[in-house]
TITORBA-403322 format. One record per residue (C-alpha): chain; residue number from 1; x, y, z; residue in three letters. Coordinates in steps of 0.05 Angstrom, whole numbers. Layout:
// TITORBA-403322
+---+-----+--------+--------+--------+-----+
! c !   k !     c1 !     c2 !     c3 !   r !
+---+-----+--------+--------+--------+-----+
! A ! NUM !      X !      Y !      Z ! ALA !
...
+---+-----+--------+--------+--------+-----+
//
This chain:
// TITORBA-403322
+---+-----+--------+--------+--------+-----+
! c !   k !     c1 !     c2 !     c3 !   r !
+---+-----+--------+--------+--------+-----+
! A !   1 !   3776 !   2765 !   2738 ! MET !
! A !   2 !   3782 !   2690 !   2729 ! PHE !
! A !   3 !   3709 !   2678 !   2750 ! LEU !
! A !   4 !   3685 !   2733 !   2703 ! GLU !
! A !   5 !   3724 !   2703 !   2645 ! ALA !
! A !   6 !   3695 !   2634 !   2661 ! LEU !
! A !   7 !   3625 !   2662 !   2662 ! LEU !
! A !   8 !   3636 !   2697 !   2595 ! ASN !
! A !   9 !   3658 !   2631 !   2564 ! ILE !
! A !  10 !   3596 !   2597 !   2593 ! PHE !
! A !  11 !   3552 !   2652 !   2566 ! GLN !
! A !  12 !   3581 !   2642 !   2496 ! ILE !
! A !  13 !   3569 !   2567 !   2503 ! PHE !
! A !  14 !   3495 !   2580 !   2520 ! LEU !
! A !  15 !   3491 !   2628 !   2462 ! PHE !
! A !  16 !   3519 !   2577 !   2412 ! LEU !
! A !  17 !   3468 !   2526 !   2435 ! ILE !
! A !  18 !   3414 !   2578 !   2425 ! GLY !
! A !  19 !   3440 !   2592 !   2355 ! CYS !
! A !  20 !   3436 !   2518 !   2339 ! TYR !
! A !  21 !   3363 !   2516 !   2359 ! TYR !
! A !  22 !   3348 !   2578 !   2318 ! LEU !
! A !  23 !   3379 !   2548 !   2256 ! VAL !
! A !  24 !   3339 !   2484 !   2265 ! VAL !
! A !  25 !   3276 !   2525 !   2276 ! ALA !
! A !  26 !   3284 !   2558 !   2208 ! LEU !
! A !  27 !   3267 !   2491 !   2176 ! PHE !
! A !  28 !   3197 !   2497 !   2206 ! SER !
! A !  29 !   3176 !   2551 !   2157 ! LEU !
! A !  30 !   3149 !   2501 !   2106 ! THR !
! A !  31 !   3114 !   2434 !   2109 ! VAL !
! A !  32 !   3155 !   2386 !   2067 ! ALA !
! A !  33 !   3117 !   2340 !   2020 ! LYS !
! A !  34 !   3136 !   2267 !   2031 ! GLY !
! A !  35 !   3148 !   2217 !   1976 ! VAL !
! A !  36 !   3102 !   2157 !   1983 ! LEU !
! A !  37 !   3135 !   2089 !   1978 ! LYS !
! A !  38 !   3067 !   2055 !   1975 ! SER !
! A !  39 !   2992 !   2071 !   1977 ! ARG !
! A !  40 !   2974 !   2012 !   2022 ! ALA !
! A !  41 !   2919 !   2021 !   2073 ! GLU !
! A !  42 !   2948 !   1992 !   2137 ! HIS !
! A !  43 !   2907 !   1960 !   2192 ! ARG !
! A !  44 !   2908 !   1996 !   2259 ! PHE !
! A !  45 !   2892 !   1981 !   2332 ! ALA !
! A !  46 !   2871 !   2045 !   2365 ! LEU !
! A !  47 !   2892 !   2040 !   2438 ! LEU !
! A !  48 !   2868 !   2082 !   2497 ! VAL !
! A !  49 !   2895 !   2076 !   2568 ! ALA !
! A !  50 !   2842 !   2106 !   2615 ! ALA !
! A !  51 !   2839 !   2115 !   2690 ! HIS !
! A !  52 !   2772 !   2141 !   2717 ! ASN !
! A !  53 !   2754 !   2176 !   2652 ! GLU !
! A !  54 !   2679 !   2164 !   2648 ! GLU !
! A !  55 !   2666 !   2237 !   2632 ! SER !
! A !  56 !   2707 !   2237 !   2567 ! VAL !
! A !  57 !   2719 !   2165 !   2543 ! ILE !
! A !  58 !   2653 !   2158 !   2508 ! GLY !
! A !  59 !   2664 !   2221 !   2467 ! GLU !
! A !  60 !   2733 !   2196 !   2446 ! LEU !
! A !  61 !   2707 !   2129 !   2423 ! VAL !
! A !  62 !   2653 !   2163 !   2382 ! GLU !
! A !  63 !   2706 !   2209 !   2351 ! SER !
! A !  64 !   2749 !   2148 !   2333 ! LEU !
! A !  65 !   2689 !   2112 !   2303 ! LYS !
! A !  66 !   2677 !   2172 !   2258 ! GLY !
! A !  67 !   2746 !   2170 !   2226 ! LEU !
! A !  68 !   2747 !   2176 !   2150 ! ASP !
! A !  69 !   2783 !   2110 !   2140 ! TYR !
! A !  70 !   2758 !   2041 !   2120 ! PRO !
! A !  71 !   2720 !   2013 !   2180 ! ALA !
! A !  72 !   2749 !   1943 !   2170 ! ASP !
! A !  73 !   2819 !   1971 !   2176 ! LYS !
! A !  74 !   2817 !   1993 !   2249 ! PHE !
! A !  75 !   2791 !   1970 !   2317 ! ASP !
! A !  76 !   2784 !   2009 !   2382 ! ILE !
! A !  77 !   2812 !   1981 !   2447 ! PHE !
! A !  78 !   2807 !   2013 !   2516 ! VAL !
! A !  79 !   2847 !   1992 !   2578 ! VAL !
! A !  80 !   2806 !   2012 !   2639 ! ALA !
! A !  81 !   2866 !   2016 !   2685 ! ASP !
! A !  82 !   2851 !   2011 !   2760 ! ASN !
! A !  83 !   2785 !   2046 !   2749 ! CYS !
! A !  84 !   2735 !   2058 !   2806 ! THR !
! A !  85 !   2683 !   2092 !   2762 ! ASP !
! A !  86 !   2643 !   2072 !   2700 ! LYS !
! A !  87 !   2699 !   2082 !   2649 ! THR !
! A !  88 !   2696 !   2009 !   2625 ! ALA !
! A !  89 !   2620 !   2010 !   2619 ! GLN !
! A !  90 !   2617 !   2076 !   2582 ! VAL !
! A !  91 !   2673 !   2055 !   2533 ! ALA !
! A !  92 !   2639 !   1988 !   2519 ! ALA !
! A !  93 !   2572 !   2020 !   2508 ! ASN !
! A !  94 !   2604 !   2068 !   2458 ! ALA !
! A !  95 !   2631 !   2009 !   2418 ! GLY !
! A !  96 !   2702 !   1996 !   2442 ! ALA !
! A !  97 !   2733 !   1930 !   2462 ! THR !
! A !  98 !   2749 !   1939 !   2536 ! VAL !
! A !  99 !   2800 !   1905 !   2580 ! TRP !
! A ! 100 !   2800 !   1919 !   2654 ! GLU !
! A ! 101 !   2866 !   1919 !   2691 ! ARG !
! A ! 102 !   2877 !   1921 !   2766 ! PHE !
! A ! 103 !   2947 !   1928 !   2794 ! ASN !
! A ! 104 !   2958 !   1979 !   2849 ! THR !
! A ! 105 !   3034 !   1971 !   2850 ! GLU !
! A ! 106 !   3047 !   1981 !   2775 ! LYS !
! A ! 107 !   3005 !   2042 !   2761 ! ARG !
! A ! 108 !   3008 !   2090 !   2702 ! GLY !
! A ! 109 !   3001 !   2093 !   2628 ! LYS !
! A ! 110 !   3066 !   2056 !   2612 ! GLY !
! A ! 111 !   3043 !   1994 !   2649 ! TYR !
! A ! 112 !   2974 !   1998 !   2618 ! ALA !
! A ! 113 !   3004 !   2001 !   2548 ! MET !
! A ! 114 !   3048 !   1940 !   2564 ! GLU !
! A ! 115 !   2985 !   1903 !   2585 ! PHE !
! A ! 116 !   2949 !   1924 !   2521 ! ALA !
! A ! 117 !   3006 !   1901 !   2475 ! PHE !
! A ! 118 !   3007 !   1833 !   2508 ! GLU !
! A ! 119 !   2932 !   1826 !   2497 ! LYS !
! A ! 120 !   2937 !   1847 !   2424 ! LEU !
! A ! 121 !   2994 !   1799 !   2409 ! PHE !
! A ! 122 !   2952 !   1742 !   2438 ! ALA !
! A ! 123 !   2897 !   1756 !   2387 ! MET !
! A ! 124 !   2892 !   1719 !   2321 ! GLU !
! A ! 125 !   2880 !   1780 !   2277 ! ASN !
! A ! 126 !   2938 !   1824 !   2298 ! THR !
! A ! 127 !   2942 !   1894 !   2269 ! GLN !
! A ! 128 !   3001 !   1924 !   2232 ! GLU !
! A ! 129 !   3004 !   1988 !   2272 ! TYR !
! A ! 130 !   2984 !   2010 !   2342 ! PHE !
! A ! 131 !   2958 !   2081 !   2348 ! CYS !
! A ! 132 !   2957 !   2109 !   2419 ! VAL !
! A ! 133 !   2910 !   2161 !   2448 ! PHE !
! A ! 134 !   2893 !   2192 !   2515 ! ASP !
! A ! 135 !   2822 !   2186 !   2541 ! ALA !
! A ! 136 !   2808 !   2261 !   2536 ! ASP !
! A ! 137 !   2826 !   2265 !   2462 ! ASN !
! A ! 138 !   2786 !   2280 !   2399 ! LEU !
! A ! 139 !   2812 !   2271 !   2328 ! VAL !
! A ! 140 !   2803 !   2303 !   2260 ! GLU !
! A ! 141 !   2766 !   2256 !   2213 ! LYS !
! A ! 142 !   2827 !   2248 !   2168 ! ASP !
! A ! 143 !   2875 !   2233 !   2226 ! PHE !
! A ! 144 !   2885 !   2159 !   2209 ! LEU !
! A ! 145 !   2890 !   2173 !   2134 ! ALA !
! A ! 146 !   2945 !   2225 !   2147 ! GLN !
! A ! 147 !   2982 !   2177 !   2193 ! MET !
! A ! 148 !   2976 !   2121 !   2142 ! ASN !
! A ! 149 !   3004 !   2167 !   2089 ! SER !
! A ! 150 !   3065 !   2183 !   2132 ! LYS !
! A ! 151 !   3075 !   2110 !   2148 ! ILE !
! A ! 152 !   3076 !   2097 !   2073 ! ASN !
! A ! 153 !   3137 !   2142 !   2067 ! GLU !
! A ! 154 !   3175 !   2088 !   2104 ! GLY !
! A ! 155 !   3167 !   2105 !   2179 ! TYR !
! A ! 156 !   3153 !   2052 !   2231 ! SER !
! A ! 157 !   3136 !   2105 !   2284 ! ALA !
! A ! 158 !   3099 !   2170 !   2271 ! VAL !
! A ! 159 !   3076 !   2227 !   2315 ! GLN !
! A ! 160 !   3015 !   2270 !   2299 ! GLY !
! A ! 161 !   3000 !   2344 !   2312 ! TYR !
! A ! 162 !   2979 !   2356 !   2384 ! LEU !
! A ! 163 !   2926 !   2409 !   2388 ! ASP !
! A ! 164 !   2879 !   2434 !   2443 ! SER !
! A ! 165 !   2805 !   2424 !   2456 ! LYS !
! A ! 166 !   2798 !   2484 !   2502 ! ASN !
! A ! 167 !   2849 !   2539 !   2486 ! PRO !
! A ! 168 !   2802 !   2596 !   2504 ! THR !
! A ! 169 !   2778 !   2572 !   2572 ! ASP !
! A ! 170 !   2828 !   2616 !   2611 ! ASN !
! A ! 171 !   2899 !   2642 !   2609 ! TRP !
! A ! 172 !   2927 !   2575 !   2631 ! LEU !
! A ! 173 !   2893 !   2532 !   2578 ! THR !
! A ! 174 !   2914 !   2584 !   2525 ! PHE !
! A ! 175 !   2986 !   2583 !   2551 ! SER !
! A ! 176 !   2987 !   2507 !   2546 ! TYR !
! A ! 177 !   2958 !   2510 !   2477 ! SER !
! A ! 178 !   3007 !   2562 !   2452 ! LEU !
! A ! 179 !   3065 !   2522 !   2480 ! TRP !
! A ! 180 !   3041 !   2461 !   2442 ! TYR !
! A ! 181 !   3030 !   2500 !   2378 ! TRP !
! A ! 182 !   3101 !   2527 !   2382 ! ILE !
! A ! 183 !   3130 !   2459 !   2397 ! ASN !
! A ! 184 !   3091 !   2427 !   2340 ! ASN !
! A ! 185 !   3116 !   2477 !   2289 ! ARG !
! A ! 186 !   3185 !   2500 !   2312 ! VAL !
! A ! 187 !   3210 !   2436 !   2345 ! ALA !
! A ! 188 !   3175 !   2376 !   2315 ! GLN !
! A ! 189 !   3163 !   2400 !   2243 ! LEU !
! A ! 190 !   3234 !   2426 !   2236 ! SER !
! A ! 191 !   3264 !   2360 !   2260 ! ARG !
! A ! 192 !   3217 !   2323 !   2213 ! GLY !
! A ! 193 !   3239 !   2366 !   2154 ! ASN !
! A ! 194 !   3312 !   2356 !   2171 ! LEU !
! A ! 195 !   3304 !   2281 !   2179 ! GLY !
! A ! 196 !   3332 !   2283 !   2250 ! LEU !
! A ! 197 !   3275 !   2244 !   2281 ! GLY !
! A ! 198 !   3218 !   2272 !   2324 ! CYS !
! A ! 199 !   3195 !   2257 !   2394 ! ARG !
! A ! 200 !   3134 !   2217 !   2413 ! LEU !
! A ! 201 !   3086 !   2262 !   2450 ! GLY !
! A ! 202 !   3048 !   2213 !   2494 ! GLY !
! A ! 203 !   2986 !   2212 !   2450 ! THR !
! A ! 204 !   2967 !   2215 !   2376 ! GLY !
! A ! 205 !   3024 !   2170 !   2354 ! PHE !
! A ! 206 !   3031 !   2104 !   2317 ! ALA !
! A ! 207 !   3083 !   2049 !   2322 ! VAL !
! A ! 208 !   3087 !   1986 !   2281 ! SER !
! A ! 209 !   3070 !   1920 !   2315 ! SER !
! A ! 210 !   3135 !   1891 !   2288 ! GLU !
! A ! 211 !   3174 !   1946 !   2323 ! LEU !
! A ! 212 !   3141 !   1929 !   2390 ! ILE !
! A ! 213 !   3153 !   1855 !   2378 ! ARG !
! A ! 214 !   3227 !   1865 !   2363 ! GLU !
! A ! 215 !   3245 !   1917 !   2415 ! TYR !
! A ! 216 !   3190 !   1909 !   2466 ! GLY !
! A ! 217 !   3154 !   1968 !   2498 ! TRP !
! A ! 218 !   3187 !   1970 !   2566 ! GLY !
! A ! 219 !   3171 !   2044 !   2576 ! ALA !
! A ! 220 !   3140 !   2048 !   2644 ! THR !
! A ! 221 !   3169 !   2112 !   2676 ! CYS !
! A ! 222 !   3131 !   2178 !   2685 ! LEU !
! A ! 223 !   3154 !   2200 !   2615 ! ALA !
! A ! 224 !   3141 !   2136 !   2577 ! GLU !
! A ! 225 !   3136 !   2171 !   2510 ! ASP !
! A ! 226 !   3205 !   2201 !   2516 ! THR !
! A ! 227 !   3233 !   2137 !   2544 ! GLU !
! A ! 228 !   3209 !   2097 !   2483 ! PHE !
! A ! 229 !   3232 !   2153 !   2435 ! THR !
! A ! 230 !   3303 !   2148 !   2461 ! LEU !
! A ! 231 !   3301 !   2072 !   2460 ! LYS !
! A ! 232 !   3285 !   2078 !   2386 ! LEU !
! A ! 233 !   3339 !   2131 !   2375 ! ALA !
! A ! 234 !   3393 !   2085 !   2403 ! LEU !
! A ! 235 !   3371 !   2034 !   2351 ! SER !
! A ! 236 !   3374 !   2085 !   2294 ! ASP !
! A ! 237 !   3298 !   2086 !   2286 ! ILE !
! A ! 238 !   3272 !   2156 !   2272 ! LYS !
! A ! 239 !   3202 !   2180 !   2289 ! VAL !
! A ! 240 !   3166 !   2213 !   2231 ! GLY !
! A ! 241 !   3123 !   2276 !   2237 ! TRP !
! A ! 242 !   3053 !   2279 !   2209 ! ALA !
! A ! 243 !   3037 !   2354 !   2213 ! HIS !
! A ! 244 !   2967 !   2346 !   2185 ! ASN !
! A ! 245 !   2946 !   2288 !   2230 ! ALA !
! A ! 246 !   2912 !   2328 !   2285 ! VAL !
! A ! 247 !   2891 !   2304 !   2354 ! VAL !
! A ! 248 !   2859 !   2349 !   2407 ! PHE !
! A ! 249 !   2866 !   2341 !   2482 ! ASP !
! A ! 250 !   2839 !   2377 !   2543 ! GLU !
! A ! 251 !   2887 !   2425 !   2577 ! LYS !
! A ! 252 !   2884 !   2435 !   2653 ! PRO !
! A ! 253 !   2843 !   2494 !   2676 ! ARG !
! A ! 254 !   2870 !   2497 !   2747 ! GLN !
! A ! 255 !   2941 !   2519 !   2764 ! LEU !
! A ! 256 !   2948 !   2465 !   2818 ! GLY !
! A ! 257 !   2930 !   2410 !   2769 ! THR !
! A ! 258 !   2979 !   2440 !   2718 ! SER !
! A ! 259 !   3036 !   2441 !   2769 ! ILE !
! A ! 260 !   3025 !   2368 !   2787 ! HIS !
! A ! 261 !   3022 !   2347 !   2714 ! GLN !
! A ! 262 !   3084 !   2385 !   2693 ! ARG !
! A ! 263 !   3123 !   2364 !   2754 ! GLN !
! A ! 264 !   3106 !   2291 !   2736 ! ARG !
! A ! 265 !   3132 !   2304 !   2666 ! TRP !
! A ! 266 !   3197 !   2334 !   2691 ! MET !
! A ! 267 !   3207 !   2278 !   2741 ! GLN !
! A ! 268 !   3201 !   2229 !   2684 ! GLY !
! A ! 269 !   3247 !   2268 !   2638 ! LEU !
! A ! 270 !   3300 !   2276 !   2692 ! SER !
! A ! 271 !   3297 !   2202 !   2709 ! GLU !
! A ! 272 !   3302 !   2182 !   2636 ! VAL !
! A ! 273 !   3360 !   2230 !   2626 ! ALA !
! A ! 274 !   3401 !   2194 !   2679 ! THR !
! A ! 275 !   3396 !   2131 !   2638 ! ARG !
! A ! 276 !   3401 !   2156 !   2566 ! PHE !
! A ! 277 !   3447 !   2217 !   2565 ! VAL !
! A ! 278 !   3511 !   2176 !   2567 ! LYS !
! A ! 279 !   3493 !   2124 !   2513 ! PRO !
! A ! 280 !   3465 !   2180 !   2468 ! LEU !
! A ! 281 !   3529 !   2219 !   2475 ! PHE !
! A ! 282 !   3572 !   2158 !   2460 ! GLU !
! A ! 283 !   3530 !   2140 !   2400 ! LYS !
! A ! 284 !   3532 !   2211 !   2374 ! GLY !
! A ! 285 !   3608 !   2216 !   2380 ! ILE !
! A ! 286 !   3630 !   2146 !   2361 ! LYS !
! A ! 287 !   3580 !   2135 !   2305 ! GLU !
! A ! 288 !   3574 !   2208 !   2285 ! ARG !
! A ! 289 !   3499 !   2204 !   2293 ! SER !
! A ! 290 !   3467 !   2272 !   2283 ! ALA !
! A ! 291 !   3401 !   2244 !   2307 ! SER !
! A ! 292 !   3430 !   2219 !   2372 ! ALA !
! A ! 293 !   3465 !   2285 !   2385 ! LEU !
! A ! 294 !   3402 !   2324 !   2371 ! HIS !
! A ! 295 !   3363 !   2281 !   2420 ! MET !
! A ! 296 !   3416 !   2296 !   2471 ! LEU !
! A ! 297 !   3407 !   2370 !   2457 ! MET !
! A ! 298 !   3333 !   2361 !   2469 ! ASN !
! A ! 299 !   3348 !   2335 !   2538 ! PHE !
! A ! 300 !   3392 !   2395 !   2550 ! TRP !
! A ! 301 !   3336 !   2443 !   2530 ! SER !
! A ! 302 !   3283 !   2407 !   2570 ! ASP !
! A ! 303 !   3320 !   2397 !   2635 ! THR !
! A ! 304 !   3389 !   2429 !   2641 ! LEU !
! A ! 305 !   3388 !   2489 !   2594 ! TYR !
! A ! 306 !   3339 !   2532 !   2635 ! PRO !
! A ! 307 !   3374 !   2513 !   2700 ! LEU !
! A ! 308 !   3442 !   2529 !   2669 ! SER !
! A ! 309 !   3417 !   2597 !   2645 ! ALA !
! A ! 310 !   3389 !   2614 !   2714 ! ILE !
! A ! 311 !   3454 !   2591 !   2748 ! PHE !
! A ! 312 !   3495 !   2634 !   2700 ! PHE !
! A ! 313 !   3452 !   2695 !   2711 ! TRP !
! A ! 314 !   3454 !   2688 !   2787 ! ALA !
! A ! 315 !   3529 !   2679 !   2792 ! VAL !
! A ! 316 !   3542 !   2735 !   2742 ! TYR !
! A ! 317 !   3497 !   2781 !   2783 ! ALA !
! A ! 318 !   3533 !   2763 !   2847 ! LEU !
! A ! 319 !   3600 !   2782 !   2817 ! THR !
! A ! 320 !   3573 !   2850 !   2797 ! ILE !
! A ! 321 !   3540 !   2860 !   2865 ! PHE !
! A ! 322 !   3606 !   2845 !   2900 ! ALA !
! A ! 323 !   3638 !   2901 !   2861 ! ASP !
! A ! 324 !   3583 !   2953 !   2855 ! LYS !
! A ! 325 !   3544 !   2939 !   2920 ! LYS !
! A ! 326 !   3478 !   2953 !   2885 ! SER !
! A ! 327 !   3429 !   2895 !   2882 ! LEU !
! A ! 328 !   3383 !   2925 !   2828 ! ILE !
! A ! 329 !   3441 !   2944 !   2784 ! TYR !
! A ! 330 !   3471 !   2875 !   2793 ! ALA !
! A ! 331 !   3407 !   2839 !   2774 ! LEU !
! A ! 332 !   3398 !   2881 !   2711 ! LEU !
! A ! 333 !   3471 !   2873 !   2690 ! CYS !
! A ! 334 !   3468 !   2799 !   2706 ! GLY !
! A ! 335 !   3411 !   2793 !   2657 ! MET !
! A ! 336 !   3442 !   2832 !   2598 ! TRP !
! A ! 337 !   3516 !   2844 !   2611 ! SER !
! A ! 338 !   3572 !   2806 !   2577 ! GLY !
! A ! 339 !   3603 !   2799 !   2508 ! PRO !
! A ! 340 !   3542 !   2768 !   2475 ! THR !
! A ! 341 !   3487 !   2815 !   2500 ! ALA !
! A ! 342 !   3474 !   2849 !   2433 ! LEU !
! A ! 343 !   3474 !   2782 !   2396 ! LEU !
! A ! 344 !   3427 !   2752 !   2447 ! LEU !
! A ! 345 !   3378 !   2809 !   2437 ! LEU !
! A ! 346 !   3382 !   2810 !   2361 ! SER !
! A ! 347 !   3386 !   2736 !   2345 ! VAL !
! A ! 348 !   3342 !   2704 !   2398 ! PHE !
! A ! 349 !   3288 !   2756 !   2406 ! VAL !
! A ! 350 !   3279 !   2778 !   2334 ! TRP !
! A ! 351 !   3300 !   2713 !   2301 ! GLY !
! A ! 352 !   3256 !   2668 !   2343 ! ASN !
! A ! 353 !   3199 !   2718 !   2342 ! LEU !
! A ! 354 !   3200 !   2717 !   2266 ! PHE !
! A ! 355 !   3200 !   2641 !   2263 ! VAL !
! A ! 356 !   3144 !   2635 !   2315 ! LEU !
! A ! 357 !   3100 !   2687 !   2281 ! ILE !
! A ! 358 !   3110 !   2655 !   2213 ! ALA !
! A ! 359 !   3096 !   2586 !   2240 ! GLY !
! A ! 360 !   3033 !   2606 !   2278 ! LEU !
! A ! 361 !   3008 !   2644 !   2217 ! TYR !
! A ! 362 !   3018 !   2583 !   2172 ! ASN !
! A ! 363 !   2981 !   2539 !   2222 ! ASP !
! A ! 364 !   2925 !   2591 !   2229 ! ARG !
! A ! 365 !   2938 !   2600 !   2303 ! LYS !
! A ! 366 !   2954 !   2674 !   2301 ! LEU !
! A ! 367 !   2898 !   2715 !   2332 ! ASP !
! A ! 368 !   2885 !   2769 !   2384 ! ARG !
! A ! 369 !   2885 !   2718 !   2440 ! ASN !
! A ! 370 !   2961 !   2716 !   2437 ! ILE !
! A ! 371 !   2966 !   2789 !   2457 ! MET !
! A ! 372 !   2909 !   2783 !   2506 ! LYS !
! A ! 373 !   2943 !   2726 !   2543 ! ASN !
! A ! 374 !   3016 !   2746 !   2534 ! SER !
! A ! 375 !   3026 !   2761 !   2608 ! LEU !
! A ! 376 !   2995 !   2695 !   2627 ! GLY !
! A ! 377 !   3040 !   2659 !   2578 ! PHE !
! A ! 378 !   3101 !   2693 !   2608 ! ALA !
! A ! 379 !   3080 !   2668 !   2677 ! ILE !
! A ! 380 !   3069 !   2599 !   2648 ! TYR !
! A ! 381 !   3139 !   2598 !   2618 ! ILE !
! A ! 382 !   3172 !   2624 !   2682 ! ILE !
! A ! 383 !   3135 !   2573 !   2724 ! SER !
! A ! 384 !   3173 !   2518 !   2688 ! TRP !
! A ! 385 !   3236 !   2538 !   2725 ! ILE !
! A ! 386 !   3214 !   2518 !   2796 ! PRO !
! A ! 387 !   3174 !   2460 !   2767 ! ILE !
! A ! 388 !   3236 !   2436 !   2730 ! GLY !
! A ! 389 !   3278 !   2441 !   2793 ! ILE !
! A ! 390 !   3228 !   2402 !   2835 ! MET !
! A ! 391 !   3221 !   2350 !   2780 ! GLY !
! A ! 392 !   3296 !   2341 !   2779 ! PHE !
! A ! 393 !   3301 !   2335 !   2855 ! LEU !
! A ! 394 !   3245 !   2284 !   2856 ! LYS !
! A ! 395 !   3268 !   2245 !   2795 ! ARG !
! A ! 396 !   3274 !   2180 !   2835 ! ASP !
! A ! 397 !   3202 !   2184 !   2859 ! GLN !
! A ! 398 !   3155 !   2148 !   2812 ! LYS !
! A ! 399 !   3088 !   2165 !   2843 ! GLU !
! A ! 400 !   3037 !   2174 !   2787 ! TRP !
! A ! 401 !   2988 !   2234 !   2789 ! PHE !
! A ! 402 !   2922 !   2228 !   2753 ! HIS !
! A ! 403 !   2902 !   2291 !   2713 ! THR !
! A ! 404 !   2826 !   2299 !   2719 ! PRO !
! A ! 405 !   2785 !   2317 !   2657 ! HIS !
! A ! 406 !   2717 !   2349 !   2659 ! SER !
! A ! 407 !   2695 !   2336 !   2587 ! GLY !
! A ! 408 !   2653 !   2400 !   2590 ! LYS !
! A ! 409 !   2685 !   2430 !   2528 ! ASP !
! A ! 410 !   2705 !   2398 !   2463 ! GLY !
! A ! 411 !   2722 !   2417 !   2393 ! LYS !
+---+-----+--------+--------+--------+-----+
//
C-alpha cells in the first residue's frame, strides 16, 4: 500500500511536469514579431569546423558565398581539424580562408572552435559576430539577414531554424527531420516567444565576439552547444530564436551511424548535467530566475524524464504483477493505471497533438510523409531510451565519433 501510494505521487509529479511543457508549447502557435532596436548591418565571421568533409565542404562554402547580405560584411573561415583528406584544399578552392589544425589528443568541434576564436582575435579586422556552421550545412539566402535582424532586437547570441537536407531519403532521415521540426516549433519558438532563452543547437547560431572575449568559449565536451548555452544562462544571457533563419543539414541514413551520433549527444548532455544542474537549481531558487529553472527542466526532459517514466512504469507493473500474477495484465495496467490515467490521455495525447499539427502546418511541414513514416518515427523515439541509458552510463567517456556525410543529396 505504501509503495503504491508513493508511485501514485510520483505519477502525479510526472504529470505536472508534462502539463508545464504543454503550457509552454502553446506559445509556439504564433511567430512573435520582434521590435528592432537598430537597423545596423553587423559584420560576421562565418566559422566551419570540419573533419574529413571533402564531399560536402565545397557546397557549403558556395552556399555561404551566395548569401543575400553585403559581401563586405562577412568572411568565411574553415578549420580543417585533424583532416586526412582534401577538406582544406576543397574549402580553399571554393573561396574560404582555411586554417589547418592537428592535435590528436584534443579532438572534436569544441576544441576546433576554441582554435578558430584565437585565430580571429589575433586578426586586425575582427568581426562583431561569429556565426557557426557544420560542414554538411546549406543555408537559405536570407539566413544572415534574418540573424542580423534578431541581433538588432538586442540579443548577443541567436539560434537559427535547423532544417533537413534529406528528409525523404528513408524512414530514419524523416524521423530525424520530424524531430527537429517539432523541436524548432514546440520547444525553441515557444521559449523564444516567452523570453525564457533558447538553446544553441550546434550549428546555425551566432554569438557576439564581445561575448566570447568576456566569458571565453571553454565548451569542449561532446555537447559543446549545450555547455555554452548553460554557461550563458548562469550569467543571465538569453539566446534569441530566429525562426526564419533557416539552415539545412544532412541527417544520417544508417541506423548504426545514428546510434553513435545520438549516444555521443547523450554522453555530452549527461556529462554537462553533472556540472550544471546544481548551479542552475541554486540560481533558479535563490534569484527566482525563470530562465534558469526552465533550463533545468530541459535537462530533466533530455536525460532524466524518459528514464523516470520508464522506472515508474516498470515498478508499477511489478506491484500489479505481484498481486494479479499476470504479466500481460501487469504491463498494460502499469502503462495506464493510476489516478491520472484519464488526464494523461486527454491532455498529453490530444493537447500535444493539436500543438504539433498546428505548428507543422504553420511551418509547411505537414504532408503525407508523416503518416507514411509514423511507425518509423515511433521506433526512432523509443530508441532514445536505450541510447539515453548508454549515454548516461558512459558520460565520463569523451571519445569523439565522426558522423560521415555523403553529400549526395542537397536542398
